[in-house]
C-alpha positions in Angstrom: -12.1 9.0 17.0 -9.7 11.2 14.5 -6.1 8.7 15.0 -3.9 9.9 12.4 -1.1 7.4 10.4 2.1 7.7 9.0 5.1 5.4 7.4 7.9 6.1 10.3 11.4 6.9 8.5 13.4 3.9 9.3 10.7 1.7 7.8 10.7 4.2 4.2 14.7 4.0 4.3 15.0 0.9 2.5 13.2 2.1 -0.2 15.1 5.2 -0.2 18.8 3.2 -0.4 17.0 1.1 -3.7 16.2 4.0 -5.2 19.9 5.8 -4.9 21.4 2.1 -5.2 19.8 2.3 -8.6 20.2 5.5 -9.7 23.5 6.5 -8.4 25.6 3.7 -10.9 23.4 5.0 -14.1 23.9 8.3 -14.1 27.6 7.4 -13.0 28.0 5.4 -16.0 26.2 7.7 -18.3 28.5 10.8 -17.2 31.6 8.8 -17.1 31.3 6.7 -20.2 31.1 7.7 -23.7 28.5 5.2 -24.8 26.2 4.2 -27.9 22.9 5.6 -28.2 21.0 2.5 -27.2 23.2 2.3 -23.7 22.9 5.4 -23.0 19.0 5.5 -23.5 19.0 1.9 -21.9 20.8 3.6 -18.2 19.0 7.2 -18.9 15.4 5.2 -18.3 16.7 2.6 -15.6 18.0 6.3 -13.9 14.6 7.7 -14.4 12.9 4.7 -13.4 15.0 5.0 -9.7 14.6 8.8 -9.4 10.3 8.1 -10.7 10.7 4.9 -7.4 12.7 7.5 -5.0 10.0 10.5 -5.3 7.3 7.9 -5.0 8.8 6.8 -1.8 8.8 10.3 -1.2 5.4 11.4 -1.9 4.3 8.4 0.5 7.1 9.3 3.1 5.2 12.6 3.4 1.6 11.3 2.9 -0.9 11.2 6.1 -3.8 8.7 6.5 -6.4 10.2 8.5 -9.1 8.1 9.7 -12.5 9.4 11.5 -15.5 6.8 11.9 -16.7 8.8 8.3 -13.8 8.4 6.3 -10.3 7.7 5.5 -8.7 11.0 4.0 -5.0 10.7 2.5 -2.8 14.3 2.3 -0.6 15.0 -0.1 0.0 14.5 -3.7 -1.3 10.7 -3.4 -4.3 11.8 -1.6 -7.6 10.7 -1.6 -11.1 10.1 0.2 -13.0 6.8 1.1 -16.3 7.4 2.7 -16.6 4.5 4.7 -20.5 4.3 3.8 -19.1 4.5 0.2 -16.3 1.6 0.0 -17.2 -1.1 -2.6 -13.9 -2.3 -3.2 -11.7 -3.7 -0.5 -8.5 -6.1 -0.8 -6.2 -6.7 1.4 -2.9 -9.1 -0.2 0.8 -10.4 1.6 4.0 -9.7 -0.9 6.7 -12.5 0.9 10.2 -11.7 0.0 10.8 -15.3 1.0 10.0 -18.2 -0.3 9.3 -19.9 3.1 6.9 -16.6 3.0 8.3 -15.8 6.7 8.9 -11.9 5.7 7.0 -9.6 4.0 4.8 -6.8 3.6 1.2 -6.5 3.6 -1.0 -4.1 1.1 -4.5 -3.0 1.7 -6.7 -1.4 -1.6 -9.6 0.7 -0.5 -12.1 2.0 -3.3 -14.9 4.5 -3.4 -16.3 5.0 -6.7 -13.4 6.6 -8.9 -10.9 6.9 -5.7 -8.6 4.5 -4.5 -6.1 4.6 -1.7 -3.4 2.0 -1.1 -0.9 1.7 2.4 1.0 -0.9 3.8 2.1 -2.3 6.2 4.9 -0.1 7.2 2.6 2.5 8.4 2.0 3.3 11.5 -1.2 1.5 12.6 -2.1 -0.6 9.9 -3.9 -3.3 11.7 -6.3 -0.4 13.2 -6.9 0.6 9.6 -7.2 -2.8 8.2 -9.5 -3.6 11.2 -11.8 -0.6 10.7 -11.8 -1.4 6.9 -13.0 -4.8 7.5 -15.6 -3.4 9.6 -17.0 -0.9 6.7 -16.8 -3.6 4.6 -18.5 -6.0 6.5 -21.8 -3.3 7.0 -21.4 -2.5 3.1 -21.7 -6.0 2.3 -19.0 -6.1 -0.1 -17.7 -9.7 -1.5 -13.9 -10.5 -0.2 -11.8 -12.5 -2.0 -10.4 -15.4 -0.4 -6.8 -14.3 -0.3 -8.1 -11.0 1.4 -10.7 -12.7 4.1 -7.3 -15.3 4.9 -5.1 -11.9 5.2 -7.6 -10.7 7.5 -7.7 -13.6 9.2 -3.5 -14.1 9.5 -3.9 -10.8 11.2 -6.5 -11.7 13.7 -9.0 -9.3 12.5 -12.3 -11.7 12.1 -14.8 -10.9 9.4 -18.2 -10.5 10.0 -19.1 -11.2 6.9 -17.0 -14.8 6.7 -18.5 -15.6 9.9 -22.2 -15.0 8.4 -21.2 -17.5 5.5 -19.5 -20.3 8.3 -22.7 -20.0 10.0 -24.6 -20.6 6.4 -26.5 -17.4 6.6 -26.9 -15.8 3.6 -24.5 -13.2 2.6 
């Protein structure tokens, strides 16, 4: 079974707005005022950082993730290929935007040799991607961090490796 996953425009609009909200004022101040060289460099650097964030957002928005039983493929400039049989690293992190941890997003990072692929929970079908990655990690007998195991549990995905450890079997 092959599934295709992408970031919907509605999920990316906030990042586009943040990039514009940072870049436009920096560029406007650079164009409108005669600034000392140090201030101009600081504003130019800020504009460049926000522009880079906007470009990164556009690249992520345009990328497509294709998942098969054999591998995970990402298209575009940020493309990568992660064969499940070569998976050697999996990290699932939660980033909170509130002190009470009531809002935030998750990020899944997969590694296979020198290849690395990162997707966040705004992508369509994120739980399906995480569940398949967890099965591959279990098949490869990867040691997952406590944080990753807790985040798998938060998504309702049981880790076979965690179940083995809980039962006292060797990992």
